[in-house]
ROTORLO-128226 format. One line per field, with one value per residue (C-alpha): x, y negated, z; residue number from 1; residue in one letter. Coordinates in steps of 0.02 Angstrom, whole numbers, padded with zeros to 5 digits, m for minus. Layout:
BEGIN
xx = c(X, ...)
yy = c(Y, ...)
zz = c(Z, ...)
num = c(NUM, ...)
residuo = c(A, ...)
// end
This chain:
BEGIN
xx = c(05205, 05334, 05520, 05574, 05674, 05513, 05438, 05505, 05506, 05538, 05511, 05399, 05371, 05183, 05104, 04930, 04970, 05053, 05076, 05039, 05032, 05076, 05015, 05128, 05271, 05245, 05291, 05254, 05292, 05296, 05288, 05435, 05320, 05252, 05414, 05361, 05329, 05355, 05166, 05129, 05266, 05214, 05029, 05059, 05169, 05043, 04902, 04994, 05046, 04862, 04830, 04974, 04914, 04736, 04802, 04905, 04756, 04650, 04776, 04746, 04560, 04493, 04523, 04375, 04315, 04322, 04496, 04451, 04295, 04240, 04386, 04510, 04422, 04421, 04607, 04644, 04552, 04645, 04814, 04764, 04716, 04879, 04980, 04866, 04835, 04727, 04777, 04743, 04614, 04711)
yy = c(m10519, m10559, m10535, m10354, m10391, m10442, m10268, m10119, m09957, m09790, m09605, m09518, m09336, m09321, m09175, m09252, m09412, m09464, m09647, m09777, m09967, m10077, m10257, m10315, m10306, m10279, m10102, m09952, m09774, m09637, m09455, m09348, m09226, m09368, m09350, m09181, m09267, m09439, m09455, m09422, m09539, m09678, m09668, m09662, m09816, m09906, m09860, m09932, m10088, m10121, m10124, m10246, m10359, m10366, m10409, m10552, m10614, m10617, m10740, m10690, m10659, m10497, m10357, m10252, m10130, m09996, m10018, m09914, m10016, m10111, m10234, m10092, m09990, m10140, m10170, m09985, m09981, m10136, m10059, m09897, m09993, m10091, m09931, m09828, m09690, m09636, m09671, m09524, m09562, m09541)
zz = c(05926, 06060, 06032, 06040, 06197, 06285, 06265, 06361, 06262, 06343, 06321, 06447, 06487, 06505, 06415, 06436, 06339, 06176, 06220, 06352, 06344, 06492, 06499, 06640, 06612, 06426, 06383, 06277, 06330, 06199, 06252, 06204, 06114, 06004, 05907, 05838, 05672, 05599, 05571, 05755, 05815, 05695, 05732, 05920, 05913, 05801, 05922, 06072, 05975, 05935, 06123, 06143, 06002, 06071, 06244, 06171, 06070, 06228, 06303, 06482, 06464, 06535, 06411, 06353, 06484, 06349, 06281, 06128, 06093, 05937, 05933, 05946, 05811, 05691, 05720, 05700, 05532, 05474, 05515, 05429, 05271, 05275, 05276, 05164, 05286, 05430, 05608, 05718, 05850, 06012)
num = c(1, 2, 3, 4, 5, 6, 7, 8, 9, 10, 11, 12, 13, 14, 15, 16, 17, 18, 19, 20, 21, 22, 23, 24, 25, 26, 27, 28, 29, 30, 31, 32, 33, 34, 35, 36, 37, 38, 39, 40, 41, 42, 43, 44, 45, 46, 47, 48, 49, 50, 51, 52, 53, 54, 55, 56, 57, 58, 59, 60, 61, 62, 63, 64, 65, 66, 67, 68, 69, 70, 71, 72, 73, 74, 75, 76, 77, 78, 79, 80, 81, 82, 83, 84, 85, 86, 87, 88, 89, 90)
residuo = c(M, P, D, G, D, A, I, R, F, R, V, M, R, R, P, D, L, L, G, L, Y, H, S, S, P, L, G, I, D, I, A, D, H, A, G, Q, S, F, Q, M, L, W, T, T, L, A, H, E, M, I, H, L, A, L, Q, L, Q, A, K, G, A, R, P, E, K, D, D, H, G, P, K, F, K, R, A, Q, A, K, V, A, R, M, F, S, G, P, L, I, D, I)
// end
C-alpha cells in the first residue's frame, strides 16, 4: 500500500453510495451515513481499500471491466477470513 499521505480520504454526502474509490488521484470517499455503525464504516473502508489494492497490483494495466468480478471477490473473501467476519457486499 502507498503511504497514507498519498491517499486522499474524505467524507461525502451521497445517499446512494457508502463508499467510492478513485484511481487518479488515489482517494477513498466514505459516505457520512456509513458511520452509522463501526461495522458499516469498517466494511465500507475495507471494500474500497480492496479496489485500491487491486489497482496497485495491476500496475497500470487495465482494471477488470467488472470491478466486483472474480479477483475482487477472492480478495474480499481473504480480507473477511483475516478479520474473522463477513464483509458486506456493497
